[in-house]
C-alpha angles and dihedrals in degrees: 000000000000127000121200116221094178123120114302123222108266116249114244112255121223135186105270130188110234140172112236128195114249094210115108090216096053131072094192120142138150138192111264090231090060094055120098095191130073091230109012129200119234108271090215104049105003093238123142117278130213132202122254138153123248133179104246136164111276114253120221 
């Protein structure tokens, strides 16, 4: 059985709604579709989060 470790085809990126941590010391963010709360707290530092749009690989 052979496994290819060559370059994979890049996944298409799409505009995605995310929650982003407002703390300057934290890089935390999550896809809006993965949040269970209307206004979540950062799971890393518990700071407030704000909505933004990022270009992310499309999930199937």
